[in-house]
C-alpha positions as CSV (number, residue, x, y, z in Angstrom):
1,M,86.0,138.8,109.1
2,T,83.7,135.8,108.8
3,N,80.0,135.5,109.9
4,L,81.0,132.7,112.3
5,S,78.9,132.3,115.4
6,A,79.6,130.1,118.4
7,T,76.7,127.8,117.5
8,K,78.0,127.4,113.9
9,L,81.6,126.7,115.2
10,C,80.3,124.0,117.6
11,K,78.2,122.4,114.9
12,C,81.2,122.4,112.5
13,L,83.5,120.8,115.1
14,G,80.9,118.4,116.4
15,D,82.0,115.7,114.0
16,D,85.1,113.6,114.8
17,L,86.4,113.8,111.3
18,R,85.9,117.5,110.9
19,L,87.5,118.1,114.3
20,S,90.4,115.9,113.2
21,L,90.8,118.0,110.0
22,V,90.8,121.3,111.9
23,C,93.3,119.9,114.5
24,L,95.7,118.8,111.8
25,M,95.5,122.2,110.2
26,D,96.1,123.9,113.5
27,V,99.5,122.0,113.7
28,Q,100.5,122.0,110.0
29,R,99.1,125.5,109.2
30,E,98.6,124.3,105.6
31,I,98.1,120.8,104.4
32,C,97.4,119.0,101.2
33,V,94.3,116.7,100.8
34,C,96.5,113.8,100.1
35,D,98.3,114.2,103.4
36,L,94.9,114.4,105.2
37,V,93.8,111.2,103.5
38,D,97.1,109.5,104.6
39,A,96.9,110.9,108.2
40,L,93.3,109.9,108.8
41,D,93.2,106.7,106.7
42,A,89.9,107.8,105.2
43,P,88.7,107.8,101.6
44,Q,89.5,111.0,99.6
45,S,85.8,111.5,98.8
46,T,84.9,111.5,102.6
47,I,87.7,113.9,103.4
48,S,86.7,116.2,100.5
49,R,83.0,116.2,101.6
50,H,84.0,117.2,105.2
51,L,86.4,119.9,103.9
52,A,83.6,121.3,101.8
53,Q,81.5,121.6,105.0
54,L,84.3,123.3,106.8
55,R,84.7,125.7,103.9
56,Q,80.9,126.4,104.0
57,C,81.3,127.2,107.7
58,E,84.1,129.5,106.7
59,L,86.5,127.7,109.1
60,V,89.0,126.8,106.3
61,V,90.2,128.2,103.0
62,A,91.8,126.4,100.1
63,R,94.3,127.1,97.4
64,R,95.1,125.0,94.4
65,Q,98.7,124.1,93.6
66,G,98.7,122.2,90.3
67,T,96.4,119.3,90.7
68,W,96.5,119.4,94.5
69,M,94.3,121.4,96.9
70,H,95.9,122.7,100.1
71,Y,93.8,123.7,103.1
72,R,94.4,125.9,106.1
73,L,92.4,127.6,108.8
74,N,90.7,130.8,107.6
75,P,93.1,133.7,108.5
76,E,90.0,135.9,108.9
77,L,88.6,133.8,111.8
78,P,87.8,135.9,114.8
79,E,90.3,135.7,117.7
80,W,87.7,134.0,119.9
81,A,87.3,131.2,117.4
82,L,91.1,130.6,117.1
83,T,91.3,130.5,120.9
84,V,88.6,127.8,120.9
85,I,90.3,125.8,118.2
86,E,93.7,126.0,119.9
87,T,92.2,125.1,123.2
88,L,90.5,122.0,121.8
89,A,93.3,120.9,119.5
90,E,95.7,119.2,121.9
91,P,93.2,117.2,123.9
92,A,91.3,116.3,120.7
93,R,94.5,115.1,119.0
94,A,95.1,112.8,122.0
95,Q,91.5,111.6,122.2
96,L,91.3,110.9,118.4
97,G,94.8,109.4,118.2
98,L,96.0,111.9,115.6
99,R,99.6,112.0,114.5
100,T,101.2,114.8,112.7
101,P,101.4,113.6,109.1
102,A,104.6,113.7,107.1
103,P,104.0,115.4,103.7
104,V,103.2,112.8,101.1
105,C,102.8,114.7,97.8
106,C,104.1,118.2,97.8
């Protein structure tokens, strides 16, 4: 179980790019950084910086596969946090104009 508080969750999701990353992970379950870069049309360094912030908040976890990093929502998130993410995901995807990315690399 994480030490996630409601305040921390709101701060983590308060940025459009971080919200987009979490929304894409909610749909894809696990996604490679290269696919996130492609889906969000943002520099890899920017995506990585925001992913690091999400990891620090304990919202996401990563695993390495060869040279690629794959991210997913933290399976130890409390149920209330998952409910908030799932509730926000669909309207946020529409508002932010997110499309579900087709895998690029792996």
